N, CA, C and O atoms as CSV, one atom per row, in Angstrom:
chain,resi,resn,atom,element,x,y,z
A,1,MET,N,N,13.799,5.550,-13.222
A,1,MET,CA,C,13.012,4.420,-13.507
A,1,MET,C,C,13.050,3.395,-12.443
A,1,MET,O,O,12.050,2.732,-12.170
A,2,ASN,N,N,14.192,3.248,-11.830
A,2,ASN,CA,C,14.298,2.256,-10.676
A,2,ASN,C,C,13.587,2.763,-9.458
A,2,ASN,O,O,13.116,1.952,-8.660
A,3,TYR,N,N,13.476,4.073,-9.261
A,3,TYR,CA,C,12.779,4.604,-8.105
A,3,TYR,C,C,11.242,4.337,-8.284
A,3,TYR,O,O,10.533,4.183,-7.289
A,4,ILE,N,N,10.746,4.285,-9.521
A,4,ILE,CA,C,9.323,4.026,-9.718
A,4,ILE,C,C,9.088,2.477,-9.497
A,4,ILE,O,O,8.090,2.049,-8.916
A,5,LEU,N,N,10.040,1.713,-9.983
A,5,LEU,CA,C,10.012,0.222,-9.699
A,5,LEU,C,C,10.030,-0.082,-8.110
A,5,LEU,O,O,9.390,-1.010,-7.617
A,6,ALA,N,N,10.767,0.731,-7.432
A,6,ALA,CA,C,10.795,0.461,-6.002
A,6,ALA,C,C,9.512,0.795,-5.261
A,6,ALA,O,O,9.282,0.316,-4.150
A,7,ILE,N,N,8.695,1.605,-5.871
A,7,ILE,CA,C,7.365,1.741,-5.313
A,7,ILE,C,C,6.461,0.559,-5.490
A,7,ILE,O,O,5.660,0.233,-4.614
A,8,LEU,N,N,6.591,-0.080,-6.622
A,8,LEU,CA,C,5.772,-1.280,-6.894
A,8,LEU,C,C,6.334,-2.571,-6.382
A,8,LEU,O,O,5.629,-3.330,-5.716
A,9,LEU,N,N,7.631,-2.855,-6.682
A,9,LEU,CA,C,8.306,-4.095,-6.291
A,9,LEU,C,C,9.645,-3.752,-5.746
A,9,LEU,O,O,10.602,-3.730,-6.520
A,10,PRO,N,N,9.810,-3.469,-4.420
A,10,PRO,CA,C,11.124,-3.133,-3.808
A,10,PRO,C,C,12.158,-4.174,-3.996
A,10,PRO,O,O,13.274,-3.790,-4.347
A,11,PRO,N,N,11.948,-5.440,-3.812
A,11,PRO,CA,C,12.990,-6.378,-4.007
A,11,PRO,C,C,13.557,-6.442,-5.430
A,11,PRO,O,O,14.745,-6.709,-5.608
A,12,LEU,N,N,12.748,-6.207,-6.406
A,12,LEU,CA,C,13.211,-6.225,-7.802
A,12,LEU,C,C,14.107,-5.057,-8.028
A,12,LEU,O,O,15.155,-5.182,-8.661
A,13,SER,N,N,13.707,-3.902,-7.512
A,13,SER,CA,C,14.582,-2.689,-7.662
A,13,SER,C,C,15.931,-2.904,-6.997
A,13,SER,O,O,16.960,-2.483,-7.525
A,14,ILE,N,N,15.930,-3.559,-5.838
A,14,ILE,CA,C,17.148,-3.815,-5.159
A,14,ILE,C,C,18.036,-4.699,-5.987
A,14,ILE,O,O,19.248,-4.486,-5.976
A,15,VAL,N,N,17.555,-5.620,-6.664
A,15,VAL,CA,C,18.321,-6.468,-7.535
A,15,VAL,C,C,18.902,-5.577,-8.692
A,15,VAL,O,O,20.064,-5.766,-9.052
A,16,PHE,N,N,18.219,-4.727,-9.214
A,16,PHE,CA,C,18.690,-3.825,-10.284
A,16,PHE,C,C,19.728,-2.879,-9.753
A,16,PHE,O,O,20.557,-2.379,-10.514
A,17,ALA,N,N,19.706,-2.632,-8.523
A,17,ALA,CA,C,20.688,-1.707,-7.903
A,17,ALA,C,C,22.001,-2.499,-7.595
A,17,ALA,O,O,22.957,-1.904,-7.098
A,18,GLY,N,N,22.056,-3.775,-7.872
A,18,GLY,CA,C,23.190,-4.569,-7.791
A,18,GLY,C,C,23.399,-5.342,-6.393
A,18,GLY,O,O,24.520,-5.717,-6.048
A,19,ARG,N,N,22.399,-5.528,-5.713
A,19,ARG,CA,C,22.404,-6.222,-4.356
A,19,ARG,C,C,21.503,-7.466,-4.351
A,19,ARG,O,O,20.502,-7.489,-3.635
A,20,PRO,N,N,21.851,-8.535,-5.164
A,20,PRO,CA,C,20.891,-9.596,-5.222
A,20,PRO,C,C,20.654,-10.363,-4.044
A,20,PRO,O,O,19.512,-10.743,-3.784
A,21,PHE,N,N,21.686,-10.643,-3.259
A,21,PHE,CA,C,21.487,-11.314,-1.902
A,21,PHE,C,C,20.546,-10.660,-0.915
A,21,PHE,O,O,19.695,-11.276,-0.273
A,22,LEU,N,N,20.777,-9.331,-0.848
A,22,LEU,CA,C,19.843,-8.542,-0.060
A,22,LEU,C,C,18.504,-8.507,-0.568
A,22,LEU,O,O,17.548,-8.408,0.202
A,23,ALA,N,N,18.360,-8.586,-1.899
A,23,ALA,CA,C,16.993,-8.604,-2.484
A,23,ALA,C,C,16.277,-9.819,-2.116
A,23,ALA,O,O,15.072,-9.758,-1.873
A,24,ILE,N,N,16.969,-11.005,-2.051
A,24,ILE,CA,C,16.291,-12.236,-1.638
A,24,ILE,C,C,15.881,-12.144,-0.206
A,24,ILE,O,O,14.768,-12.521,0.163
A,25,VAL,N,N,16.777,-11.645,0.605
A,25,VAL,CA,C,16.400,-11.495,2.052
A,25,VAL,C,C,15.168,-10.571,2.184
A,25,VAL,O,O,14.238,-10.887,2.926
A,26,VAL,N,N,15.163,-9.477,1.493
A,26,VAL,CA,C,14.057,-8.494,1.606
A,26,VAL,C,C,12.823,-9.094,1.067
A,26,VAL,O,O,11.747,-8.751,1.557
A,27,PHE,N,N,12.872,-10.030,0.023
A,27,PHE,CA,C,11.729,-10.604,-0.560
A,27,PHE,C,C,11.125,-11.593,0.420
A,27,PHE,O,O,9.903,-11.702,0.527
A,28,LEU,N,N,12.005,-12.336,1.156
A,28,LEU,CA,C,11.501,-13.305,2.175
A,28,LEU,C,C,10.823,-12.600,3.275
A,28,LEU,O,O,9.912,-13.175,3.871
A,29,ILE,N,N,11.186,-11.397,3.602
A,29,ILE,CA,C,10.491,-10.716,4.686
A,29,ILE,C,C,9.360,-9.856,4.158
A,29,ILE,O,O,8.381,-9.672,4.883
A,30,TRP,N,N,9.418,-9.325,2.971
A,30,TRP,CA,C,8.416,-8.508,2.327
A,30,TRP,C,C,7.146,-9.186,2.137
A,30,TRP,O,O,6.112,-8.644,2.529
A,31,VAL,N,N,7.126,-10.430,1.518
A,31,VAL,CA,C,5.895,-11.157,1.235
A,31,VAL,C,C,5.035,-11.379,2.484
A,31,VAL,O,O,3.854,-11.035,2.525
A,32,PRO,N,N,5.674,-11.968,3.496
A,32,PRO,CA,C,4.763,-12.178,4.750
A,32,PRO,C,C,4.367,-10.845,5.347
A,32,PRO,O,O,3.283,-10.713,5.917
A,33,ALA,N,N,5.238,-9.855,5.223
A,33,ALA,CA,C,4.749,-8.580,5.959
A,33,ALA,C,C,3.618,-7.965,5.159
A,33,ALA,O,O,2.762,-7.322,5.767
A,34,LEU,N,N,3.541,-8.117,3.780
A,34,LEU,CA,C,2.336,-7.651,3.077
A,34,LEU,C,C,1.199,-8.389,3.407
A,34,LEU,O,O,0.152,-7.773,3.608
A,35,LEU,N,N,1.231,-9.794,3.513
A,35,LEU,CA,C,0.093,-10.533,3.867
A,35,LEU,C,C,-0.427,-10.348,5.222
A,35,LEU,O,O,-1.643,-10.259,5.393
A,36,PHE,N,N,0.419,-10.281,6.227
A,36,PHE,CA,C,-0.056,-10.147,7.531
A,36,PHE,C,C,-0.420,-8.727,8.025
A,36,PHE,O,O,-1.310,-8.523,8.851
A,37,SER,N,N,0.286,-7.827,7.493
A,37,SER,CA,C,-0.029,-6.372,7.857
A,37,SER,C,C,-1.077,-5.711,6.937
A,37,SER,O,O,-1.624,-4.663,7.284
A,38,GLY,N,N,-1.343,-6.282,5.837
A,38,GLY,CA,C,-2.284,-5.712,4.923
A,38,GLY,C,C,-1.698,-4.599,4.144
A,38,GLY,O,O,-2.430,-3.718,3.693
A,39,GLY,N,N,-0.373,-4.588,3.955
A,39,GLY,CA,C,0.262,-3.492,3.274
A,39,GLY,C,C,0.811,-2.285,4.036
A,39,GLY,O,O,1.405,-1.371,3.463
A,40,LEU,N,N,0.584,-2.323,5.358
A,40,LEU,CA,C,1.048,-1.278,6.145
A,40,LEU,C,C,2.618,-1.127,6.250
A,40,LEU,O,O,3.122,-0.042,6.540
A,41,THR,N,N,3.344,-2.222,6.011
A,41,THR,CA,C,4.810,-2.155,6.128
A,41,THR,C,C,5.431,-1.892,4.786
A,41,THR,O,O,6.651,-1.762,4.684
A,42,HIS,N,N,4.568,-1.805,3.685
A,42,HIS,CA,C,5.157,-1.567,2.312
A,42,HIS,C,C,6.004,-0.298,2.233
A,42,HIS,O,O,7.094,-0.312,1.659
A,43,PRO,N,N,5.478,0.859,2.840
A,43,PRO,CA,C,6.391,2.063,2.836
A,43,PRO,C,C,7.780,1.833,3.385
A,43,PRO,O,O,8.760,2.390,2.891
A,44,MET,N,N,7.855,1.001,4.420
A,44,MET,CA,C,9.255,0.737,4.944
A,44,MET,C,C,10.157,0.165,3.947
A,44,MET,O,O,11.334,0.514,3.857
A,45,PHE,N,N,9.558,-0.794,3.127
A,45,PHE,CA,C,10.443,-1.469,2.072
A,45,PHE,C,C,10.754,-0.521,0.920
A,45,PHE,O,O,11.793,-0.635,0.270
A,46,ILE,N,N,9.826,0.430,0.674
A,46,ILE,CA,C,10.066,1.439,-0.391
A,46,ILE,C,C,11.264,2.244,0.008
A,46,ILE,O,O,12.207,2.417,-0.766
A,47,LEU,N,N,11.220,2.748,1.258
A,47,LEU,CA,C,12.303,3.627,1.729
A,47,LEU,C,C,13.666,2.859,1.686
A,47,LEU,O,O,14.704,3.414,1.322
A,48,LEU,N,N,13.605,1.605,2.062
A,48,LEU,CA,C,14.824,0.791,2.063
A,48,LEU,C,C,15.286,0.690,0.635
A,48,LEU,O,O,16.489,0.842,0.421
A,49,ALA,N,N,14.551,0.474,-0.266
A,49,ALA,CA,C,14.946,0.283,-1.688
A,49,ALA,C,C,15.457,1.678,-2.223
A,49,ALA,O,O,16.464,1.748,-2.928
A,50,TRP,N,N,14.748,2.741,-1.872
A,50,TRP,CA,C,15.296,4.035,-2.363
A,50,TRP,C,C,16.620,4.350,-1.743
A,50,TRP,O,O,17.491,4.890,-2.426
A,51,PHE,N,N,16.824,4.041,-0.483
A,51,PHE,CA,C,18.138,4.234,0.137
A,51,PHE,C,C,19.250,3.469,-0.554
A,51,PHE,O,O,20.331,4.016,-0.774
A,52,ILE,N,N,18.992,2.154,-0.916
A,52,ILE,CA,C,19.944,1.339,-1.611
A,52,ILE,C,C,20.181,1.779,-3.003
A,52,ILE,O,O,21.315,1.667,-3.469
A,53,ILE,N,N,19.244,2.256,-3.689
A,53,ILE,CA,C,19.393,2.728,-5.032
A,53,ILE,C,C,20.240,4.009,-4.932
A,53,ILE,O,O,21.184,4.161,-5.707
A,54,PHE,N,N,19.935,4.941,-4.001
A,54,PHE,CA,C,20.642,6.215,-3.874
A,54,PHE,C,C,22.155,5.881,-3.597
A,54,PHE,O,O,23.083,6.444,-4.179
A,55,GLN,N,N,22.296,4.911,-2.654
A,55,GLN,CA,C,23.709,4.544,-2.253
A,55,GLN,C,C,24.473,4.013,-3.489
A,55,GLN,O,O,25.609,4.428,-3.721
A,56,ALA,N,N,23.882,3.118,-4.273
A,56,ALA,CA,C,24.513,2.564,-5.417
A,56,ALA,C,C,24.810,3.589,-6.428
A,56,ALA,O,O,25.844,3.476,-7.086
A,57,ALA,N,N,23.956,4.646,-6.636
A,57,ALA,CA,C,24.193,5.668,-7.611
A,57,ALA,C,C,25.301,6.660,-7.138
A,57,ALA,O,O,26.030,7.233,-7.947
A,58,THR,N,N,25.388,6.828,-5.845
A,58,THR,CA,C,26.549,7.655,-5.219
A,58,THR,C,C,27.851,6.968,-5.345
A,58,THR,O,O,28.840,7.608,-5.704
A,59,ALA,N,N,27.917,5.700,-5.073
A,59,ALA,CA,C,29.065,4.883,-5.194
A,59,ALA,C,C,29.535,4.823,-6.675
A,59,ALA,O,O,30.733,4.825,-6.956
A,60,ARG,N,N,28.603,4.773,-7.564
A,60,ARG,CA,C,28.931,4.704,-8.966
A,60,ARG,C,C,29.553,6.025,-9.528
A,60,ARG,O,O,30.436,6.050,-10.386
A,61,ALA,N,N,28.975,7.138,-8.928
A,61,ALA,CA,C,29.372,8.426,-9.278
A,61,ALA,C,C,30.830,8.766,-8.685
A,61,ALA,O,O,31.572,9.575,-9.242
A,62,ARG,N,N,31.135,8.159,-7.642
A,62,ARG,CA,C,32.443,8.349,-7.034
A,62,ARG,C,C,33.519,7.645,-7.859
A,62,ARG,O,O,34.638,8.117,-8.063
A,63,ARG,N,N,33.075,6.465,-8.318
A,63,ARG,CA,C,34.151,5.689,-9.129
A,63,ARG,C,C,34.425,6.364,-10.486
A,63,ARG,O,O,35.531,6.229,-11.011
A,64,ASP,N,N,33.479,7.065,-11.053
A,64,ASP,CA,C,33.638,7.678,-12.364
A,64,ASP,C,C,34.393,8.966,-12.301
A,64,ASP,O,O,34.610,9.606,-13.331
């Protein structure tokens, strides 16, 4: 479910992955990037969110 959310709202999915400070930084970069590039940079933020979600899931699996 978090991967689908990463497609629509990458900063929110980063919050759900457990990285709230990084989500704030990404949000502050994401909004102007969407406005000035017309959405061309959105895939970059999707990939960033997917990487962070995968990293959090891997770390959680190693702890268990």
